[in-house]
mmCIF file as gemmi writes it, N, C-alpha and C atoms, coordinates in Angstrom:
data_model
loop_
_atom_site.group_PDB
_atom_site.id
_atom_site.type_symbol
_atom_site.label_atom_id
_atom_site.label_alt_id
_atom_site.label_comp_id
_atom_site.label_asym_id
_atom_site.label_entity_id
_atom_site.label_seq_id
_atom_site.pdbx_PDB_ins_code
_atom_site.Cartn_x
_atom_site.Cartn_y
_atom_site.Cartn_z
_atom_site.occupancy
_atom_site.B_iso_or_equiv
_atom_site.pdbx_formal_charge
_atom_site.auth_seq_id
_atom_site.auth_asym_id
_atom_site.pdbx_PDB_model_num
ATOM 1 N N . MET Axp A 1 ? 98.871 84.583 113.768 1 0 ? 1 A 1
ATOM 2 C CA . MET Axp A 1 ? 98.038 85.315 112.84 1 0 ? 1 A 1
ATOM 3 C C . MET Axp A 1 ? 98.513 85.104 111.41 1 0 ? 1 A 1
ATOM 4 N N . PHE Axp A 2 ? 99.832 85.155 111.207 1 0 ? 2 A 1
ATOM 5 C CA . PHE Axp A 2 ? 100.354 84.984 109.857 1 0 ? 2 A 1
ATOM 6 C C . PHE Axp A 2 ? 100.127 83.57 109.346 1 0 ? 2 A 1
ATOM 7 N N . SER Axp A 3 ? 100.142 82.597 110.249 1 0 ? 3 A 1
ATOM 8 C CA . SER Axp A 3 ? 99.878 81.225 109.819 1 0 ? 3 A 1
ATOM 9 C C . SER Axp A 3 ? 98.423 81.075 109.371 1 0 ? 3 A 1
ATOM 10 N N . THR Axp A 4 ? 97.523 81.782 110.024 1 0 ? 4 A 1
ATOM 11 C CA . THR Axp A 4 ? 96.118 81.751 109.616 1 0 ? 4 A 1
ATOM 12 C C . THR Axp A 4 ? 95.947 82.356 108.234 1 0 ? 4 A 1
ATOM 13 N N . ILE Axp A 5 ? 96.601 83.479 107.996 1 0 ? 5 A 1
ATOM 14 C CA . ILE Axp A 5 ? 96.54 84.113 106.68 1 0 ? 5 A 1
ATOM 15 C C . ILE Axp A 5 ? 97.148 83.2 105.631 1 0 ? 5 A 1
ATOM 16 N N . SER Axp A 6 ? 98.258 82.567 105.95 1 0 ? 6 A 1
ATOM 17 C CA . SER Axp A 6 ? 98.896 81.635 105.015 1 0 ? 6 A 1
ATOM 18 C C . SER Axp A 6 ? 97.982 80.458 104.7 1 0 ? 6 A 1
ATOM 19 N N . ASN Axp A 7 ? 97.287 79.95 105.7 1 0 ? 7 A 1
ATOM 20 C CA . ASN Axp A 7 ? 96.352 78.844 105.476 1 0 ? 7 A 1
ATOM 21 C C . ASN Axp A 7 ? 95.19 79.255 104.577 1 0 ? 7 A 1
ATOM 22 N N . ILE Axp A 8 ? 94.664 80.438 104.801 1 0 ? 8 A 1
ATOM 23 C CA . ILE Axp A 8 ? 93.562 80.937 103.971 1 0 ? 8 A 1
ATOM 24 C C . ILE Axp A 8 ? 94.017 81.094 102.529 1 0 ? 8 A 1
ATOM 25 N N . ILE Axp A 9 ? 95.218 81.62 102.334 1 0 ? 9 A 1
ATOM 26 C CA . ILE Axp A 9 ? 95.755 81.79 100.983 1 0 ? 9 A 1
ATOM 27 C C . ILE Axp A 9 ? 95.941 80.44 100.309 1 0 ? 9 A 1
ATOM 28 N N . ALA Axp A 10 ? 96.462 79.472 101.044 1 0 ? 10 A 1
ATOM 29 C CA . ALA Axp A 10 ? 96.706 78.147 100.474 1 0 ? 10 A 1
ATOM 30 C C . ALA Axp A 10 ? 95.404 77.451 100.094 1 0 ? 10 A 1
ATOM 31 N N . VAL Axp A 11 ? 94.401 77.559 100.935 1 0 ? 11 A 1
ATOM 32 C CA . VAL Axp A 11 ? 93.121 76.892 100.67 1 0 ? 11 A 1
ATOM 33 C C . VAL Axp A 11 ? 92.376 77.555 99.519 1 0 ? 11 A 1
ATOM 34 N N . SER Axp A 12 ? 92.408 78.874 99.458 1 0 ? 12 A 1
ATOM 35 C CA . SER Axp A 12 ? 91.627 79.59 98.451 1 0 ? 12 A 1
ATOM 36 C C . SER Axp A 12 ? 92.33 79.704 97.11 1 0 ? 12 A 1
ATOM 37 N N . ASP Axp A 13 ? 93.578 79.318 97.042 1 0 ? 13 A 1
ATOM 38 C CA . ASP Axp A 13 ? 94.345 79.352 95.791 1 0 ? 13 A 1
ATOM 39 C C . ASP Axp A 13 ? 94.418 80.764 95.196 1 0 ? 13 A 1
ATOM 40 N N . ILE Axp A 14 ? 94.608 81.752 96.072 1 0 ? 14 A 1
ATOM 41 C CA . ILE Axp A 14 ? 94.764 83.139 95.646 1 0 ? 14 A 1
ATOM 42 C C . ILE Axp A 14 ? 96.235 83.387 95.354 1 0 ? 14 A 1
ATOM 43 N N . SER Axp A 15 ? 96.498 84.132 94.295 1 0 ? 15 A 1
ATOM 44 C CA . SER Axp A 15 ? 97.875 84.468 93.955 1 0 ? 15 A 1
ATOM 45 C C . SER Axp A 15 ? 98.494 85.308 95.071 1 0 ? 15 A 1
ATOM 46 N N . THR Axp A 16 ? 99.73 85.001 95.407 1 0 ? 16 A 1
ATOM 47 C CA . THR Axp A 16 ? 100.389 85.749 96.485 1 0 ? 16 A 1
ATOM 48 C C . THR Axp A 16 ? 100.622 87.206 96.102 1 0 ? 16 A 1
ATOM 49 N N . SER Axp A 17 ? 100.718 87.486 94.813 1 0 ? 17 A 1
ATOM 50 C CA . SER Axp A 17 ? 100.894 88.881 94.404 1 0 ? 17 A 1
ATOM 51 C C . SER Axp A 17 ? 99.661 89.708 94.763 1 0 ? 17 A 1
ATOM 52 N N . TYR Axp A 18 ? 98.478 89.091 94.698 1 0 ? 18 A 1
ATOM 53 C CA . TYR Axp A 18 ? 97.258 89.797 95.092 1 0 ? 18 A 1
ATOM 54 C C . TYR Axp A 18 ? 97.243 90.069 96.594 1 0 ? 18 A 1
ATOM 55 N N . VAL Axp A 19 ? 97.724 89.129 97.357 1 0 ? 19 A 1
ATOM 56 C CA . VAL Axp A 19 ? 97.758 89.291 98.813 1 0 ? 19 A 1
ATOM 57 C C . VAL Axp A 19 ? 98.744 90.392 99.192 1 0 ? 19 A 1
ATOM 58 N N . VAL Axp A 20 ? 99.879 90.434 98.518 1 0 ? 20 A 1
ATOM 59 C CA . VAL Axp A 20 ? 100.87 91.483 98.785 1 0 ? 20 A 1
ATOM 60 C C . VAL Axp A 20 ? 100.274 92.853 98.493 1 0 ? 20 A 1
ATOM 61 N N . ILE Axp A 21 ? 99.572 92.965 97.369 1 0 ? 21 A 1
ATOM 62 C CA . ILE Axp A 21 ? 98.936 94.235 97.02 1 0 ? 21 A 1
ATOM 63 C C . ILE Axp A 21 ? 97.894 94.602 98.068 1 0 ? 21 A 1
ATOM 64 N N . LEU Axp A 22 ? 97.096 93.634 98.487 1 0 ? 22 A 1
ATOM 65 C CA . LEU Axp A 22 ? 96.069 93.883 99.495 1 0 ? 22 A 1
ATOM 66 C C . LEU Axp A 22 ? 96.678 94.371 100.804 1 0 ? 22 A 1
ATOM 67 N N . LEU Axp A 23 ? 97.75 93.74 101.245 1 0 ? 23 A 1
ATOM 68 C CA . LEU Axp A 23 ? 98.397 94.158 102.489 1 0 ? 23 A 1
ATOM 69 C C . LEU Axp A 23 ? 99.007 95.551 102.367 1 0 ? 23 A 1
ATOM 70 N N . LYS Axp A 24 ? 99.584 95.868 101.21 1 0 ? 24 A 1
ATOM 71 C CA . LYS Axp A 24 ? 100.122 97.215 100.996 1 0 ? 24 A 1
ATOM 72 C C . LYS Axp A 24 ? 99.014 98.255 101.06 1 0 ? 24 A 1
ATOM 73 N N . VAL Axp A 25 ? 97.891 97.964 100.415 1 0 ? 25 A 1
ATOM 74 C CA . VAL Axp A 25 ? 96.771 98.905 100.404 1 0 ? 25 A 1
ATOM 75 C C . VAL Axp A 25 ? 96.218 99.102 101.817 1 0 ? 25 A 1
ATOM 76 N N . ILE Axp A 26 ? 96.107 98.029 102.576 1 0 ? 26 A 1
ATOM 77 C CA . ILE Axp A 26 ? 95.637 98.15 103.961 1 0 ? 26 A 1
ATOM 78 C C . ILE Axp A 26 ? 96.596 99.024 104.769 1 0 ? 26 A 1
ATOM 79 N N . GLY Axp A 27 ? 97.895 98.827 104.592 1 0 ? 27 A 1
ATOM 80 C CA . GLY Axp A 27 ? 98.884 99.648 105.288 1 0 ? 27 A 1
ATOM 81 C C . GLY Axp A 27 ? 98.795 101.112 104.903 1 0 ? 27 A 1
ATOM 82 N N . ILE Axp A 28 ? 98.642 101.37 103.612 1 0 ? 28 A 1
ATOM 83 C CA . ILE Axp A 28 ? 98.514 102.754 103.144 1 0 ? 28 A 1
ATOM 84 C C . ILE Axp A 28 ? 97.279 103.402 103.758 1 0 ? 28 A 1
ATOM 85 N N . CYS Axp A 29 ? 96.173 102.674 103.783 1 0 ? 29 A 1
ATOM 86 C CA . CYS Axp A 29 ? 94.933 103.216 104.351 1 0 ? 29 A 1
ATOM 87 C C . CYS Axp A 29 ? 95.076 103.524 105.837 1 0 ? 29 A 1
ATOM 88 N N . LEU Axp A 30 ? 95.71 102.629 106.579 1 0 ? 30 A 1
ATOM 89 C CA . LEU Axp A 30 ? 95.882 102.856 108.015 1 0 ? 30 A 1
ATOM 90 C C . LEU Axp A 30 ? 96.767 104.065 108.291 1 0 ? 30 A 1
ATOM 91 N N . VAL Axp A 31 ? 97.882 104.164 107.587 1 0 ? 31 A 1
ATOM 92 C CA . VAL Axp A 31 ? 98.794 105.295 107.793 1 0 ? 31 A 1
ATOM 93 C C . VAL Axp A 31 ? 98.133 106.598 107.366 1 0 ? 31 A 1
ATOM 94 N N . THR Axp A 32 ? 97.418 106.568 106.25 1 0 ? 32 A 1
ATOM 95 C CA . THR Axp A 32 ? 96.742 107.771 105.769 1 0 ? 32 A 1
ATOM 96 C C . THR Axp A 32 ? 95.68 108.229 106.76 1 0 ? 32 A 1
ATOM 97 N N . GLU Axp A 33 ? 94.885 107.298 107.259 1 0 ? 33 A 1
ATOM 98 C CA . GLU Axp A 33 ? 93.838 107.648 108.223 1 0 ? 33 A 1
ATOM 99 C C . GLU Axp A 33 ? 94.443 108.248 109.491 1 0 ? 33 A 1
ATOM 100 N N . PHE Axp A 34 ? 95.532 107.67 109.971 1 0 ? 34 A 1
ATOM 101 C CA . PHE Axp A 34 ? 96.209 108.208 111.151 1 0 ? 34 A 1
ATOM 102 C C . PHE Axp A 34 ? 96.71 109.627 110.881 1 0 ? 34 A 1
ATOM 103 N N . ALA Axp A 35 ? 97.323 109.839 109.712 1 0 ? 35 A 1
ATOM 104 C CA . ALA Axp A 35 ? 97.851 111.163 109.376 1 0 ? 35 A 1
ATOM 105 C C . ALA Axp A 35 ? 96.732 112.185 109.221 1 0 ? 35 A 1
ATOM 106 N N . VAL Axp A 36 ? 95.63 111.79 108.599 1 0 ? 36 A 1
ATOM 107 C CA . VAL Axp A 36 ? 94.495 112.703 108.427 1 0 ? 36 A 1
ATOM 108 C C . VAL Axp A 36 ? 93.912 113.085 109.786 1 0 ? 36 A 1
ATOM 109 N N . ASN Axp A 37 ? 93.748 112.11 110.666 1 0 ? 37 A 1
ATOM 110 C CA . ASN Axp A 37 ? 93.221 112.413 112 1 0 ? 37 A 1
ATOM 111 C C . ASN Axp A 37 ? 94.16 113.313 112.789 1 0 ? 37 A 1
ATOM 112 N N . THR Axp A 38 ? 95.461 113.102 112.644 1 0 ? 38 A 1
ATOM 113 C CA . THR Axp A 38 ? 96.438 113.955 113.321 1 0 ? 38 A 1
ATOM 114 C C . THR Axp A 38 ? 96.359 115.382 112.8 1 0 ? 38 A 1
ATOM 115 N N . CYS Axp A 39 ? 96.249 115.534 111.489 1 0 ? 39 A 1
ATOM 116 C CA . CYS Axp A 39 ? 96.136 116.874 110.902 1 0 ? 39 A 1
ATOM 117 C C . CYS Axp A 39 ? 94.849 117.561 111.354 1 0 ? 39 A 1
ATOM 118 N N . ASN Axp A 40 ? 93.755 116.813 111.381 1 0 ? 40 A 1
ATOM 119 C CA . ASN Axp A 40 ? 92.488 117.395 111.841 1 0 ? 40 A 1
ATOM 120 C C . ASN Axp A 40 ? 92.561 117.813 113.302 1 0 ? 40 A 1
ATOM 121 N N . ASP Axp A 41 ? 93.197 116.998 114.135 1 0 ? 41 A 1
ATOM 122 C CA . ASP Axp A 41 ? 93.35 117.345 115.549 1 0 ? 41 A 1
ATOM 123 C C . ASP Axp A 41 ? 94.207 118.589 115.73 1 0 ? 41 A 1
ATOM 124 N N . ALA Axp A 42 ? 95.165 118.789 114.829 1 0 ? 42 A 1
ATOM 125 C CA . ALA Axp A 42 ? 96.029 119.967 114.899 1 0 ? 42 A 1
ATOM 126 C C . ALA Axp A 42 ? 95.357 121.199 114.301 1 0 ? 42 A 1
ATOM 127 N N . GLY Axp A 43 ? 94.169 121.02 113.717 1 0 ? 43 A 1
ATOM 128 C CA . GLY Axp A 43 ? 93.438 122.151 113.164 1 0 ? 43 A 1
ATOM 129 C C . GLY Axp A 43 ? 93.794 122.49 111.738 1 0 ? 43 A 1
ATOM 130 N N . SER Axp A 44 ? 94.486 121.617 111.064 1 0 ? 44 A 1
ATOM 131 C CA . SER Axp A 44 ? 94.895 121.884 109.686 1 0 ? 44 A 1
ATOM 132 C C . SER Axp A 44 ? 94.036 121.062 108.728 1 0 ? 44 A 1
ATOM 133 N N . LYS Axp A 45 ? 92.867 121.587 108.417 1 0 ? 45 A 1
ATOM 134 C CA . LYS Axp A 45 ? 91.929 120.876 107.543 1 0 ? 45 A 1
ATOM 135 C C . LYS Axp A 45 ? 92.461 120.762 106.117 1 0 ? 45 A 1
ATOM 136 N N . ALA Axp A 46 ? 93.142 121.801 105.64 1 0 ? 46 A 1
ATOM 137 C CA . ALA Axp A 46 ? 93.664 121.772 104.271 1 0 ? 46 A 1
ATOM 138 C C . ALA Axp A 46 ? 94.731 120.691 104.116 1 0 ? 46 A 1
ATOM 139 N N . LEU Axp A 47 ? 95.616 120.586 105.093 1 0 ? 47 A 1
ATOM 140 C CA . LEU Axp A 47 ? 96.653 119.556 105.039 1 0 ? 47 A 1
ATOM 141 C C . LEU Axp A 47 ? 96.03 118.165 105.14 1 0 ? 47 A 1
ATOM 142 N N . ALA Axp A 48 ? 95.013 118.02 105.97 1 0 ? 48 A 1
ATOM 143 C CA . ALA Axp A 48 ? 94.323 116.734 106.098 1 0 ? 48 A 1
ATOM 144 C C . ALA Axp A 48 ? 93.697 116.327 104.775 1 0 ? 48 A 1
ATOM 145 N N . SER Axp A 49 ? 93.129 117.286 104.08 1 0 ? 49 A 1
ATOM 146 C CA . SER Axp A 49 ? 92.53 117.006 102.776 1 0 ? 49 A 1
ATOM 147 C C . SER Axp A 49 ? 93.581 116.569 101.768 1 0 ? 49 A 1
ATOM 148 N N . ASN Axp A 50 ? 94.735 117.222 101.782 1 0 ? 50 A 1
ATOM 149 C CA . ASN Axp A 50 ? 95.817 116.857 100.862 1 0 ? 50 A 1
ATOM 150 C C . ASN Axp A 50 ? 96.398 115.485 101.184 1 0 ? 50 A 1
ATOM 151 N N . VAL Axp A 51 ? 96.524 115.173 102.461 1 0 ? 51 A 1
ATOM 152 C CA . VAL Axp A 51 ? 97.028 113.857 102.861 1 0 ? 51 A 1
ATOM 153 C C . VAL Axp A 51 ? 96.042 112.773 102.433 1 0 ? 51 A 1
ATOM 154 N N . SER Axp A 52 ? 94.758 113.05 102.587 1 0 ? 52 A 1
ATOM 155 C CA . SER Axp A 52 ? 93.733 112.097 102.168 1 0 ? 52 A 1
ATOM 156 C C . SER Axp A 52 ? 93.796 111.856 100.663 1 0 ? 52 A 1
ATOM 157 N N . LEU Axp A 53 ? 93.958 112.914 99.898 1 0 ? 53 A 1
ATOM 158 C CA . LEU Axp A 53 ? 94.085 112.778 98.444 1 0 ? 53 A 1
ATOM 159 C C . LEU Axp A 53 ? 95.326 111.98 98.073 1 0 ? 53 A 1
ATOM 160 N N . ALA Axp A 54 ? 96.434 112.246 98.746 1 0 ? 54 A 1
ATOM 161 C CA . ALA Axp A 54 ? 97.67 111.5 98.472 1 0 ? 54 A 1
ATOM 162 C C . ALA Axp A 54 ? 97.485 110.015 98.775 1 0 ? 54 A 1
ATOM 163 N N . GLY Axp A 55 ? 96.783 109.701 99.851 1 0 ? 55 A 1
ATOM 164 C CA . GLY Axp A 55 ? 96.512 108.305 100.183 1 0 ? 55 A 1
ATOM 165 C C . GLY Axp A 55 ? 95.672 107.623 99.125 1 0 ? 55 A 1
ATOM 166 N N . LYS Axp A 56 ? 94.665 108.325 98.621 1 0 ? 56 A 1
ATOM 167 C CA . LYS Axp A 56 ? 93.816 107.763 97.568 1 0 ? 56 A 1
ATOM 168 C C . LYS Axp A 56 ? 94.609 107.516 96.29 1 0 ? 56 A 1
ATOM 169 N N . ILE Axp A 57 ? 95.502 108.438 95.97 1 0 ? 57 A 1
ATOM 170 C CA . ILE Axp A 57 ? 96.346 108.263 94.782 1 0 ? 57 A 1
ATOM 171 C C . ILE Axp A 57 ? 97.278 107.071 94.964 1 0 ? 57 A 1
ATOM 172 N N . LEU Axp A 58 ? 97.873 106.941 96.142 1 0 ? 58 A 1
ATOM 173 C CA . LEU Axp A 58 ? 98.761 105.804 96.409 1 0 ? 58 A 1
ATOM 174 C C . LEU Axp A 58 ? 98.025 104.47 96.321 1 0 ? 58 A 1
ATOM 175 N N . VAL Axp A 59 ? 96.815 104.419 96.846 1 0 ? 59 A 1
ATOM 176 C CA . VAL Axp A 59 ? 96.029 103.186 96.762 1 0 ? 59 A 1
ATOM 177 C C . VAL Axp A 59 ? 95.725 102.853 95.305 1 0 ? 59 A 1
ATOM 178 N N . THR Axp A 60 ? 95.359 103.856 94.527 1 0 ? 60 A 1
ATOM 179 C CA . THR Axp A 60 ? 95.059 103.627 93.111 1 0 ? 60 A 1
ATOM 180 C C . THR Axp A 60 ? 96.282 103.135 92.36 1 0 ? 60 A 1
ATOM 181 N N . VAL Axp A 61 ? 97.42 103.766 92.582 1 0 ? 61 A 1
ATOM 182 C CA . VAL Axp A 61 ? 98.647 103.367 91.886 1 0 ? 61 A 1
ATOM 183 C C . VAL Axp A 61 ? 99.095 101.975 92.325 1 0 ? 61 A 1
ATOM 184 N N . THR Axp A 62 ? 98.977 101.69 93.609 1 0 ? 62 A 1
ATOM 185 C CA . THR Axp A 62 ? 99.371 100.375 94.112 1 0 ? 62 A 1
ATOM 186 C C . THR Axp A 62 ? 98.481 99.275 93.537 1 0 ? 62 A 1
ATOM 187 N N . SER Axp A 63 ? 97.218 99.598 93.276 1 0 ? 63 A 1
ATOM 188 C CA . SER Axp A 63 ? 96.262 98.609 92.779 1 0 ? 63 A 1
ATOM 189 C C . SER Axp A 63 ? 96.278 98.442 91.265 1 0 ? 63 A 1
ATOM 190 N N . LEU Axp A 64 ? 97.094 99.184 90.555 1 0 ? 64 A 1
ATOM 191 C CA . LEU Axp A 64 ? 97.104 99.109 89.09 1 0 ? 64 A 1
ATOM 192 C C . LEU Axp A 64 ? 97.308 97.694 88.543 1 0 ? 64 A 1
ATOM 193 N N . PRO Axp A 65 ? 98.173 96.867 89.126 1 0 ? 65 A 1
ATOM 194 C CA . PRO Axp A 65 ? 98.285 95.496 88.596 1 0 ? 65 A 1
ATOM 195 C C . PRO Axp A 65 ? 96.973 94.712 88.684 1 0 ? 65 A 1
ATOM 196 N N . LEU Axp A 66 ? 96.184 94.968 89.706 1 0 ? 66 A 1
ATOM 197 C CA . LEU Axp A 66 ? 94.879 94.309 89.804 1 0 ? 66 A 1
ATOM 198 C C . LEU Axp A 66 ? 93.947 94.782 88.702 1 0 ? 66 A 1
ATOM 199 N N . TYR Axp A 67 ? 93.961 96.085 88.437 1 0 ? 67 A 1
ATOM 200 C CA . TYR Axp A 67 ? 93.125 96.619 87.371 1 0 ? 67 A 1
ATOM 201 C C . TYR Axp A 67 ? 93.52 96.026 86.027 1 0 ? 67 A 1
ATOM 202 N N . ALA Axp A 68 ? 94.81 95.861 85.808 1 0 ? 68 A 1
ATOM 203 C CA . ALA Axp A 68 ? 95.285 95.279 84.552 1 0 ? 68 A 1
ATOM 204 C C . ALA Axp A 68 ? 94.819 93.834 84.412 1 0 ? 68 A 1
ATOM 205 N N . ASP Axp A 69 ? 94.883 93.074 85.485 1 0 ? 69 A 1
ATOM 206 C CA . ASP Axp A 69 ? 94.42 91.682 85.439 1 0 ? 69 A 1
ATOM 207 C C . ASP Axp A 69 ? 92.916 91.602 85.194 1 0 ? 69 A 1
ATOM 208 N N . ILE Axp A 70 ? 92.159 92.468 85.833 1 0 ? 70 A 1
ATOM 209 C CA . ILE Axp A 70 ? 90.708 92.488 85.62 1 0 ? 70 A 1
ATOM 210 C C . ILE Axp A 70 ? 90.395 92.843 84.173 1 0 ? 70 A 1
ATOM 211 N N . LEU Axp A 71 ? 91.103 93.813 83.638 1 0 ? 71 A 1
ATOM 212 C CA . LEU Axp A 71 ? 90.897 94.202 82.244 1 0 ? 71 A 1
ATOM 213 C C . LEU Axp A 71 ? 91.217 93.051 81.3 1 0 ? 71 A 1
ATOM 214 N N . ASN Axp A 72 ? 92.289 92.312 81.575 1 0 ? 72 A 1
ATOM 215 C CA . ASN Axp A 72 ? 92.636 91.155 80.745 1 0 ? 72 A 1
ATOM 216 C C . ASN Axp A 72 ? 91.553 90.084 80.794 1 0 ? 72 A 1
ATOM 217 N N . VAL Axp A 73 ? 90.987 89.849 81.959 1 0 ? 73 A 1
ATOM 218 C CA . VAL Axp A 73 ? 89.906 88.859 82.082 1 0 ? 73 A 1
ATOM 219 C C . VAL Axp A 73 ? 88.679 89.307 81.297 1 0 ? 73 A 1
ATOM 220 N N . VAL Axp A 74 ? 88.319 90.572 81.427 1 0 ? 74 A 1
ATOM 221 C CA . VAL Axp A 74 ? 87.155 91.091 80.709 1 0 ? 74 A 1
ATOM 222 C C . VAL Axp A 74 ? 87.376 91 79.204 1 0 ? 74 A 1
ATOM 223 N N . LEU Axp A 75 ? 88.557 91.375 78.749 1 0 ? 75 A 1
ATOM 224 C CA . LEU Axp A 75 ? 88.844 91.309 77.317 1 0 ? 75 A 1
ATOM 225 C C . LEU Axp A 75 ? 88.827 89.877 76.806 1 0 ? 75 A 1
ATOM 226 N N . SER Axp A 76 ? 89.334 88.949 77.594 1 0 ? 76 A 1
ATOM 227 C CA . SER Axp A 76 ? 89.312 87.547 77.163 1 0 ? 76 A 1
ATOM 228 C C . SER Axp A 76 ? 87.88 87.011 77.121 1 0 ? 76 A 1
ATOM 229 N N . LEU Axp A 77 ? 87.023 87.474 78.013 1 0 ? 77 A 1
ATOM 230 C CA . LEU Axp A 77 ? 85.622 87.057 77.975 1 0 ? 77 A 1
ATOM 231 C C . LEU Axp A 77 ? 84.891 87.649 76.775 1 0 ? 77 A 1
ATOM 232 N N . LEU Axp A 78 ? 85.247 88.859 76.408 1 0 ? 78 A 1
ATOM 233 C CA . LEU Axp A 78 ? 84.604 89.495 75.26 1 0 ? 78 A 1
ATOM 234 C C . LEU Axp A 78 ? 85.015 88.861 73.937 1 0 ? 78 A 1
ATOM 235 N N . LYS Axp A 79 ? 86.196 88.275 73.883 1 0 ? 79 A 1
ATOM 236 C CA . LYS Axp A 79 ? 86.675 87.643 72.65 1 0 ? 79 A 1
ATOM 237 C C . LYS Axp A 79 ? 85.975 86.322 72.371 1 0 ? 79 A 1
ATOM 238 N N . ARG Axp A 80 ? 85.336 85.74 73.367 1 0 ? 80 A 1
ATOM 239 C CA . ARG Axp A 80 ? 84.676 84.437 73.192 1 0 ? 80 A 1
ATOM 240 C C . ARG Axp A 80 ? 83.403 84.559 72.467 1 0 ? 80 A 1
């Protein structure tokens, strides 16, 4: 599986830093979803809501380098 991902990255010429961020975000989403479902099964809706919010914040913070790169591209296009 990892060799397939490596091949896709090599062919598409995607920066490895973007792939690392993507994998981190996927991991955060999976763990958050599991925790939210566990809290809901235990009957703690308030805790599930807080865990969901924490997951969303973590995804946003983890993705900040992508937002910065997108902003740089937009600004460079506007300068032309």
